[in-house]
N, C-alpha and C positions, 0 to 999 in steps of 0.2 A: 716318632719323636713325641715328646711331651709338648702340649700347648701350655702357654703361660697360665691358663685357667686350671690346668691339671696339676700345677705344682703343689706339693705338700707344704703348707705354711709352717706347721710344726708338728711334733710328735708328743705334745703335751706340755712342754715347758721350754720355750725358745731361749730364755736366759740361761737355763741349765745346759741346754744343747750347745750354746755358744761357748760357755765356760769349759765344757767337756772338750771341745775342739782345741781351745787354747792350752789346756793343761795336759791333755791325753791325745785323743784322736776322735774323728767322727766321719760318718759316711753320708755323702750327698748324692742326689741324682741331678745331673746337669744335662739330661737328655733333651731339654728344650733348645739347646744350642744347635744352630744350623751348621752343617758340615758340607762345604762345597769344594770338590776337587777340580783344579784347573790345570790344564796342560797345553802343550803346543808351542810352536816356534815363537809366538807372540806372548807367551805366558808372562815372562818377566816384565816386558814393557807395559802390558795391560795392568798387571798388579801394581806396578809403580805409578800408573796413572790413577788407579782406583783409590789408593791410600798414600800417605806421605813417606813411608819408610822405604829405604833401599832394600831389595831382596836379592840382587844379583850376587852379593858377597856372602850370602848365607851358606853355611855348610849343610850337607845332607844330614838330616836328623836334628836340625836346629829349629827352634820356635822363636818368633819375634812378636812382641806386643805392638799394637798399632791402634789407630782410630779411623773412623770414616767421617768425612766432613760432608755437609750438605752443599747445595749449589751456591750458598752465600759464604762458604768457607768456614762455617761454624761446626763444631764437633757434634755429631749426631749419635754415635755409638762407639764402642771399643770392640776390638777383635784380635784374634791371634792368627799368625801366618806360620804354616808348617811346611818345611821343604823335604820332599821325598826323593827327588832325582833332579837332574840338571834342569829339566823343563816341566817338572811335576810338583805342584804345591797344593796345599789345602788352606782355605780361608774359613775360619770359624767365628761365628757372630751370633748374638742373641737377638738381632734386629732383622725382621723380615724384609725391610726395605733394602738392606744390604744385598740380600739374595736377588731381589728384583733388579737392582742396579747392575749386578754382575751378569745376570741373564741377558740383559739388554746389550751387552758387549760381545756375547758369544758369536763365534764365527769359525771359519775353516781352520785357522791357525790359533784359535783361542777356544779350547774345548772345555765345556763345563759338565760336571757330573754331580748331581745333587744326591749326597749320601745320607741326608738328614733322617729320612724315614727308616732307613735300614740300620741306623747306628744308635746304640745306647752309650751314654757317657756317665760313668760313675766316678765320683771324686772322693779321695781319701785325704783328709787334712789333719794336721796336728803333729806335735813333736814325737809321738810314739808310733807314727804311721809305719815306718820301716820295720820296727820290731814286730808289730802285729801282722804285717803283710808276710813276714817270714814264715808264718804258720801255714801259708798256702802255696808258697812258691820259693824258688831259689832267688834270693834278692842280691846275689853277688854283683851282677851287672848294674842293676838300678841303684845300688847303694852308692855308687860313684858317678851316677848320671848327673851331668852338670845342670844347673838351673836353666830352664827354658830350652831343654833338649828332650828328645823322645827316642824310644827304642821298641822294636818288636819283641814280644815276650810271650810266655804262657803262664796261665794260672791253672794248675792241674793240667788237663788236656786242652784247655780253651785258649786258642790264639787271641792275642790282643795287642793293642798299641798302648804304651805307657809313657805319658809325658810328665816331666817334673815341673809342676806349676804351683803357685801359691796364691790362689784366688782369695783365700781367707786372710792372707797375711802370715800364715804359717807354712812351714814346709809341707809338701804333699804331692800327690800324683793325680792325674786324670787318666782313667782307663777307658779306652774305646773298644767296644766289642759289638758283634752283630746283635741287632735288636732281639733276635730269637733267644739269645743267651742271657738277656738282662735279668730276668727273674731268678734264674739259677745263681748267677753271680751275686746278686743282691742278697739272696738268702745265705749264701756262703759267707760273704764279707760281714754281714750284720751279726754273725756270731762273735766277732771280735771288735767290730767298729759300731758304736752306737749310732743309729740313724739320726740325722738332723735335717730340719727343714729350711725353707728359704728365709724365714724370719731370723734364724740364727745367722745365716750368711749375711743378711743385711746388717745385723749388729756387728759381725766380725769385720766387714768391709769398712764400716764407719769408724770402728776402733783403729783400723789400719790406715785410715785416711785415703782409701780407694774410692773414687767417685762411682756412683750408681748411674748408668746412662739413662735409666728411666726417670731419674730425679734431677741430678745436676745438669744434664744436657737440656733440660726444658728451658733453661735461661739462655740458651744458645751461646755457650762460651767458645772462645777460640782456643787453640792449642796452648798458647801462652797463658791464657787466663786460667787454664787447668793446671798450670805449672809443669807442662810436659815438653817445653821447647827444647831443653837439652837432650831429652831422650829421643824425641822424634826429629830432631835436626831442623826445626822450623822456627825461625826467629823473625818472621814477617810481621810488621806492624807492632804497635805498642799496646800492651794490654791495658784495658780501661778498668777492669776489675780483677780480683784474684780469688782463688778458692782457699778457704781457711777452715780450720777446725775450731770448735768452740765448746764450752761447757756453760750450763745455765739451768734455770728452772723452767719447766714446761707447765703452762696453765691448762693445756688441753687435757693432760693426764700426768700424774706424778712420775710414772714409770712406763713411758711409751715403748712398745716393741719396735714400731717404726712410725715416725711422724713425718708427713710430707704435706706441703701446701696444696691447695686447690689450684687449678690452672688459672683462675682469675686473680690469684694472689701473686703469681710469678711476674716479676719485673726486675730490672737491674737496680742495684742499690744506689742511693744518693750518698753524699758525704755524711759520715757519722752513723750510717746504717749497716746492718748485716741482713742480707736476704737469705734466710735459712731455707735450705732445700731438702735436708734429711736430718733426722734426729732420732735418738733411741736412748733407752736406759742401758748403760753399759754395766754388766756384772763384773767386768774387769776393773773398772774405775769406781764402781759403786756410785755413779751419778749420771745425770743426763748429759750426753755429748752429741755433737752433730757436725754437719758440714754446711757451709754456706759461702756467700760471696760478699766481699767488701770492696770499696773503691781501691784501686791500685795505689800503694803508697800511704794508705790510711793508717793512722796511729791506732794502736790496739786498745787504747783506753776510751771510755765514753762511747762505746758502741751500743746501739739500741736496735731492737727488732721493731720495725715500723708497723708490723701487723699485730703487735702486742700479744703474741702467743707465748713468748719467752721473756724472762726477766733475768737480771743479774748476769748478763752475757759477758763471758770472758774469753778472749781469743787464746787458743792453745797452739803449741807447735804442731806442724803438719808433716807426717801423720802423728797423731798423739801417742799411739802405741809403739811405733817403731820408727823413730825419727831418722835413723840412718838406713832404713830399708834393708836390714840384714837378716831378718828372721827366716825367710824361706831359704837363704843361702847357708845358714848355720849347720853345723854338724848335727846329725840325728841324735836324739836322746838315747842314752844307753838302755838296753833291754832291761826293764824292771819287772818283767813277769815272774 
């Protein structure tokens, strides 16, 4: 698997790569993600103890989004849950601590298999993904694959798992293959899908209002403070702060690819403040946008950045790009080749 240090930041122009994904399609390497298979009679109970979502009612072939909380009940990372059989699941996360926490629970009736090193995960994102993927495989089955579901398939003679996920805020797929086939598949797909790096993914996720666990979770938010109570079924406690999107001017650099505060600058906001945790220049909006936290119930006017890195800060709808969160669920764009 890729280490975070090995991630390709960009292929020359991250803003163009982000726009290409929004308007057409792009290829990303997500092989840094940990893939842990869990099985056994205690699998369901242990998974539900590990994270807040119910998994007993998942159908085989279904994926669910979830988060992992730390010992204080604050969100540390996000993850996906994949169901393969009655007592067989996989948990995928970008956080090494999640793997350690799972391994600490392993036992005779809760069996763990770490598939991370043997798995490559390539992601195809963008409205033209299905049309371009049809150049390499029969897409009949995956064309109707519901959002957050997966299926076994083949690309040429290569067996793979294909999940319909929208990590970028666009419709797309994640393709899981054996690590030994990674280079062959990358070379094949890159003839139709322009490669894009993680700078582009950061931009895309900020545009879509999706939090970055390496940034937003540094403020130790609760599920409610991230706006995920309805999705995750957790309404415990009253949120003190809330995640918001904003636009403004950045004094650090006029067109940041990704701005994030130093660890010493992270704290919870006081009244009238926004604690900015991520920002970028968005080629879609043609201005600087970002994510941050304000006091819960805070009026949107007269918000200031106490660190004075941003000025003329204006709160936007969250997410700014896709307020109704419909983009990954929309019908695929017609073949324009």
